[in-house]
N, C-alpha and C positions, 0 to 999 in steps of 0.2 A: 214415792209411788208415781208422782206426776212425771218425773224424769224417765222412769222405766217405761211408762206408757208412751211417752213421746218417742222413745227408741223403737217401740213396737208398733206404733201407729201405721207405719208404712205397710207392715204385713197385713194388718186388718184392712187397710184401704184397698190393697190389691185383691183381697178375698172379696170385698164388696164389689170391686170392679168386675171380677170374673164370675160372680155368683149368679148372674142372670143374663144368659145369652151373650156373654162376652162384653158387657157394658164397660165403658170407661167414664160414664156420667152417672153419678149417684145423686141423691137428693141434696142439693145445695141450698135449699130454702128459698129459691127464686121461682116465681111463677113463669109459665111460658108466655105470659102476656096476651090474654085474650083467648077466646074459644073458637073464633072463626074469622074469616076474612083475610084480606091481603092489605098490609100497610106498607108504606114506603120504607119502614125500618124492619120489615119482616124478613128474616133470613130464609124462611120457608114456611110452608103450610102442610101439615100432615093430617090427612083425613079431616080437614076443616079446622084443625088446631094450629094457631099461628105461633111460630117460634120467633120471639122478638130479638132484635139485634143486641139489646142490652143483656138479655138472658144468655145468648150465645157467647157474648164476650165474657160474661162471668164464668160460664162453663169452660171456656178456653183458658182463662186465668187459673182456675182451680186445677184443671188437668195439667197445665204447665208447671204449676207450683208443686203438685204431687210428683210429677216426673222428675223435677229437679231434686226433690227431697229423697227420692229413691236412688238417683244416680247423679252425684254432684258434677260428674264429667259429661252429662248428657248435653248434646248439642241442640240448640234451639232450631226447630224445623216447624215453622208455623203452618206450612202447607200440609205436612203430615198430620199435625194436630187438628187442623180444620177438618180433614177427611175423617179422622178417627172420632172426634167429638160429634160431628154431624151424624155419622153412621150410628153411634151409640144413642143419640137423641131420637133418631128415626125408629130404631129397634125398640127402645124403651117406650116411646109414645104408642107405637102400633100395638105392642103386646099389652100395655096397660089399658088401652082402649078396648081391646078384645076381651081382656079379663073382666072389665067393667060390664061389657055386653053380656058375658056369660054369668055375671053376678058372682064372681069368685072374689072374695075379700076376706081379710083377716081382722077380727075384732081386736080392740085395744086390750081386752082381757086376755085373749089368746097370746098376743104379742108379749105382754108383760110376763105371762106364765113361762113361755119358752125362753125369754131373755133371762129370767131368774133361774131357771132349772136346767136348760140345755144349751149352754154356750158352745160355739163351734170348737173343733179340735185346736185351731190356731190360738184361741184364747186360753184354752186349758193348758197349753204348753208354755205360756208366758210365765216367767219366773215370779212376777209380782203376785200371781194368783196360786202359787204353789207353796206347799209345806213339806219339807223333807223330800223334795223331788217329785211330789205327787200333787195333782190338782186338788185344791182345797175349796170345795163349794161354799163353805161358810165364809171364807175370806173373800171370795168373789162376790157373794151376796151382800156382805158388809160394805164393800165398795159401792155397789149399786144403790144400797139403801142409805148411804151417808149423804146428807143434804149438802155437805161441803163439796162433794164431787161435782155438783152442778153449778157451783160458783166459780169453778176454774175452767176457762174456755177449752183447754186441750182435753181435759177429762170429759167435759160435756160433749165435745165433738166426737170423742171415742165412743161414748154410749150411743150417740146418734148413728154413727157408722155401724155399730153392732146391731142396733135395732133394724136398720135398713137391710143389712145382710140377712138377718133372721126373717124379716118380712118377705124378702124376695124368695128365700128358701121355702117358706111355708106356702106362699102363693104358687110357686113352681110345683111343689109337692101336691098341692090340691089340684092343679091343672093336670099333672101327670096322672093322678088318681082318676080324674074324670075321663081322660083319654084311655087309660088302661082298661076301664070297664067295657070299652068297645073292641078290645083286642083279644083274640082267642087263638089257640093253636090246636090242631087236630092230631090224633094219633098217627095218621099217615105222614103228616108234616114232621113230627118228632122222629119217626123212623127214617125219613129221608135225610133229616139233619144229622142223625147218627151215621148214616152211610157216608154222607159228604165229609164227615170229620174222620171216620175210622177206616173206610174201605180204601186200601192202598194198593197201588200197582207199581211194578218196575218194568220198564220197557227198554229194549234196544231200538235204536232208530238211526236212519241216515237222513241227512239234510242236504237238499240241493238249493243253494241260494238263488234268488232271482237274478242276482248280479252275474251268475254264470251264463246268462243269456245276454249277449251283446245288445246294447241299446239300439244299434242300427238294425238289428234283426226284428225289432218291433215297429210295426207301422200302425198308425191310427188314421182311420177314415173319419170324415166329418159325421157320417151316420153313426159310427161307434161312439164318437165324442158326444153327440147329442143324446144317444141312448144312455150312456153312462151318466151324463149330467141329469137326465130325467130320473134315473134310479137313485141318485145320491143328492138330489136338489135340496132335501131336508137338511143337509149339512151346511147349506149356504143361506140359511134364514138370517135375517137381520131385523133389528128394531128400527124405529125412526132414526134417521141419520142426517148428518150435515157433511158436506164436502168442502174442504178448505185447501188453500195454498198459503204458503208462508215464506217470508224472507228472514234471514238471520244476519246478525251483526256480531261476529265472534268477539268475545271479551278477551282479547289478546294484549299482552303487555307491549308497550312501545319500546323503541330503542332507548329513549330517555329513561323509561322505567328500569330497563336492564342496567343502564349506566348508574342509576341511583343506587341499585342494590350492590353493584360492583364497588361503588364508593364506600358503602357501609361495610363491605367485606374488607376493604383497604383500611378503614378505621379500626376494625377489630384486629387486623394484622399489626397495626401500630401499637395497640394496647398490649398485644402479646409480646412484641419486641420490648415494650417498656416494663415487662415483668408480670403481666396478668397470666393466670393459670389457664392453659388451653382447655383442660377438661371442665373447669368451672364455667368458662365462657360457653363451651359447647352445651353444657347442661342448661344454661340460662338462655342462650340465643339460637341454638341450632333448630331448624325446622324439620329435621329428620326425626320423626316421632319415635322410631325404634331405637336409634343409637343415642339420642340426646340424653335419655335417662341414665346412660352409662358413660357420660362424659364424652360422647361422640365416638366411643370405641367401636370399630368395625370388625374386630376379631381378626383372625388370620385369613388371608386370601392369596391366590396366585394369579398368574397371567390369564387373561380372558374373563376374569370374574367381574371386572369393572368396565365402564364405558371407556373408549379409547383415550379421550383427553385426560380423564381422571387417572387412568393407568400410567400414561406417559409421565404425568406430573409426579405421582407418588414413587415410581421406580427411579426417578432422577434425584430424589432426595437422599440426604445423609440421615442417619439415625439421629433423632432429636430435632431435625430441621423442619421448619414450617414453610409450606409453599406460598407463592403469590396467589391471589384469587384465580381460581380455575372455573371456567364455565362449562357446564354440561346441559343436557336437556332438562335436568332436574333443577338447575339454578346455579348460583355461585358457591364455590367451596373453598374453604381453607383446609389444608391437609397437613397433618403432622405424622411423620414416620416414627413409630415407636420401636420397631424391632425388625431385623432381617432374620428370618428363620433358616436353619440349615437345610430343612427338608424341602426339596423341589422348588427352591427359589421363592418361597412364600414370604409375605410381609405381614406385619401387624401395624395398623394405623388408626388414627382418629381423624374425624373431620367435623367441620361446622358447615352446615348447609343453610344458605339463605335463598329462599325461593323467589322467583321473579313473578310478580303479580301486577296486574294493571293498577296504576295509581288512581287516586280519585279524579285527577284531571283527565286521565285517559278514559275512565269510566264515564265521566260527564260528557266528553267529546263523542264517545260511542252512542250514548243515550240521545244526545242532540242529533246525531246523524240519523238514528232510527226514527226520532220524532219528525225530522224533516222529510224522511222517506214516507212516513205515514201521511203527512199533509199532502205530499205530491200524489200519493196513491188515491186519496180522497178526491183530489182535484182532477186528475187525468185518468184514473183507473189503475188497478194494481199492476197488471202486466206492463202497461206503458211506463209506469214509474220504475219498475224493475229494469226495463230495457234502457231507460234514460240514465239510470244510476249504475248500469252494468252489474246488477245484482241478480243472482239466480233465484227465480221464484219456484219453489219446490212444491210439487203436487203432494199434499199430505194424504189424499184419499178420503174415504168416508169414515165417520166416527159416530158411535152411539154416545148418548149423554153420559157425562162424567168420565169419559175416556181421556187418558193422557195423549198428547200428540206424538206420533212416532217420529223419532229423530230428535225430539226435544226432551222427552222423558217426563218423570214425575214433576208435579207442581204446575202442570199446564192444562189440567182438565177444566179449569175455570174459563179458559178461552173457548173451549168446545161448548160449555154450557151457555156462555154468552152468545155464541153464534146461533144456538137453538132459539134464542129470544130475539133474533135479528132477521133481516131480510137479505136475500142474495145481493151482493155488492158491498155489504158492510165491511168496513176495515176496523180491526180491533185496536185498542190502545196498545202501546208498547209493552211487551211482556219481558220477563227476565228469568233465565235459568242459569245454572252455574257456568255454563260454557258460552252463553250468548244472550244478547237481546234479540227479540223477534217481533214481527208484525204479521198478523194473519188476516186472511180475506175469505169471506164466505162466498163460495162459488155456486153452491147448489144445496138443495134439501130434497130428501125423499122419504116417503112413509115406509112403515115396516113391510117386509115382503122377502122375496128370494132375490139374491144377487143374480144378475143375468149371466148367461153362459160366457159372453164376451168378457165380462169382468173377472170371472174365475176360471178362464180358459186354461191358464197355466196350472192351477191346482187340479183341475179335472184331468188334464193331460198327464200330470205326474201320477195321480191315483190310477188312471186307466193303464198307463204304461207299466206301473208296478204290478198291477193285477195280471196283465198279459204276460209279463216276464215270469211271474210265479207260476202261471198256468203252463207256460212252455217248459219251465224247470220241472214241473210235475210230469210232463210227458217223458222226460228222460228217466224219471223214476219208474215209470210204467214198465220199461224194459227190464229193470232189475226185479220188479215184482213178478213179472211173467216167468223169469228164469228161476226164482225161488219157488214159485208154485209148481214148477216142473221138476223140483227136487234138488235144486242147487242150495248150498249152504248160504245163509244170509250174509255172513261175514265175507265169505269167499267171493260171492257175486258182487257185493259192494266194493270189495278191494279191487277186483278186476276193472270196475268202473272208475277207480281212483277216489272212492269215497271211504271215509272212516265211519265205522259203526260206533255210535256213542250210546251211553246208558243214562237214563233218567229215572230217578226214583230211589226208594219208594216214595210216592206222593199220593195225597188224597185230593178230592175235587176242590177243596177249599184252599189247598196249599199253593204257594208260589213255587214254580219249577224253574230253577236256574237255566238261563239261555232260552227259555220257552215262554214263561209268563204265567198268568193265572186265569183260570176259568175260560180257556179258549178252545178252539176246535181240537187241538192236539190233546189236551187233557180229557175232553169229552170222548174222543175216539179211544184213547188208551183205556179208559175205565169200562168201555163196552167190549173190549177184547176178551177172549177166553184163552186158556193156557195154550201157548205155542202158536196162536193165531196171528196171521199177517194182516195188517190193515190195508184198506184202499189208500191211494195217495191222498194226503191231506194238504190242502192249500192253506198257506199262512200269509201274513202280511209281508214277510221277508223272503219267502220262497216256499218250497214244498217238502213234506216229510213222508217217510215210510216207516211204520212202526211194527214191532213184533213183541208180543207179550212175553215177558220172562217169568213174572211171578205176580200172583194176585191173592191177597189174604181172603179167607172165608168169612162169611158173616157169622158173628158170635152172638147167638141168641141169648145166652146166659149173661154175657157182658152188657148187652143191650137192655135187658130187663133190670139189671143192677143200676145202670147209668140213667135209665129213663127219667126218673124224677128230677135229677139234676139237669139233664138235657132239656127237659120241658121248661124248667125255670129259666135256663139260659136263653132258650129260643124266645120265650115270652118276654124277657127283658129286652132282647134285641128288637123284637117287633114293637114293643112299647116305645123304645127310643126312636125307632123309625116313624112311629105314629106322631110323636111330638115334633120331630123334624119336619114331617109332611105338613103338620098343622102350621108351624111357624112359616114355612115356605109359602103356603097358600095365603096366610094372612098378609105376608109382605107383598106378594104378587098382586093382590087385589087392592092394596092401599093406593090412595090418591095422594101423590107426593109432589109438591111444588118446591123446587130447589132454586133459591135466589142467592146462594152464597157468592156467586161470581160478581154480584153487584158491590160486594164489600171486601172480598178476599180473593187472593190468587193461590191456587192449591194444586 
């Protein structure tokens, strides 16, 4: 039984992980270390509750261990794990604090009862608890009631996971029940919900894209720009931000590194000449993840399929011959021609790829250069150091807390968080991403507010220009509309203008309409049309539309009355889920969170 439980424990673990607002941290038996205050080893403080460094390390180890257990091929990405575990701890802590405030708790007796009598479906489907293909409650309870279960660490851990899952489910259910009591749906809301789902229309329409108006036809005055910015300034709100500039030191292989890989390829060539099997060497040594598993087999290919140097080398070979080392942008290759196919001069070949990477000596030299630059930047100033070293200082722009640095990517939010706790002029430690080492400099800080017009001028201009182009496109449709209203056939008039009449539908208000979208002005106008009616010109984000109703189904009173109870339950469920999500969002947004991960981790 213990072996079967070990095989199933990953399934249960991930149920626990996902059971409560997407957590990846479950109860590992460690305390958060204290109830308040900030210590030097505190990774963070969540509403006064300190998360100790030792607890966080334990959480990381457990999460990494479980991830490895789930996927033996999983690559270690400490940065991603730091982000996920911290997010889970924050969510878990905030929600548990709020549940305590609301006095929502599960008694030991309740937990024992549900554990004994209502195991989750994933447990019921485990073979170890089944008889003749069906879940056997007696067998399951015998396992729980057997004292030897708790003397075996893996079985004991399984039960702890199961109890944690059920406790989370029960607490969540109780919270949902409390929130549900505040949610109501009215008869008019149910009626509208029915209409939104069932009232369908089909329309013919023509579309005049904004791009039909040449960009040079659209002029923007400063007054229009300012007015548009004022109308849309809510789109440019930002939280507290830091502005940084940074310098990069690309992690590129040196000529010596390339020569070392070429020498390794030459040694493999000598092994092949001495009798080693090419396919076996490819499977063991090639760094082409796709072909290596097949002994380096590239399948059949023709001219133009490979990069030039590879193609020239392989087409020069005789069948069975192996090339000298060939360099491409991918690295160094050994190529063996397996077959010349009669069809279109195609070949079948194998290869061994050895990628060119920076050696440790190269990495050390790059890091030392970055460190030297940092020291110079602290001494002389960041821009002066960049000028002296002929390095480009890139303006990274403004960032909110926990944001990755644009141009550097994931794993760099630690430096942004570090700058939030620093003063302008601060120079960061040397950081590292896959492509480069980097050093950042805090240029400025600003509080939450609206970005200035000057800062978002380009975005404002694009938005305003698109709006004006759509408006001008709509004016072209007004001519078509006038001619149709005077008796012209919709299709004929549109055709004379060089436009195609398209058809959309049938669709309801809640549906996604291909090429149109969901719940937009087009859909709203279409649903308000009566049989044969022509719409006004409808402005959209990409251009303008003119619609004519083809068909609209009638309201079915009998069907509504039949469907009403199910619709009411469906709408109530939807509103209850929304209420829970709103509650979670409000709890999170009002939380006081101090994040000190950057003092110990780079993520």
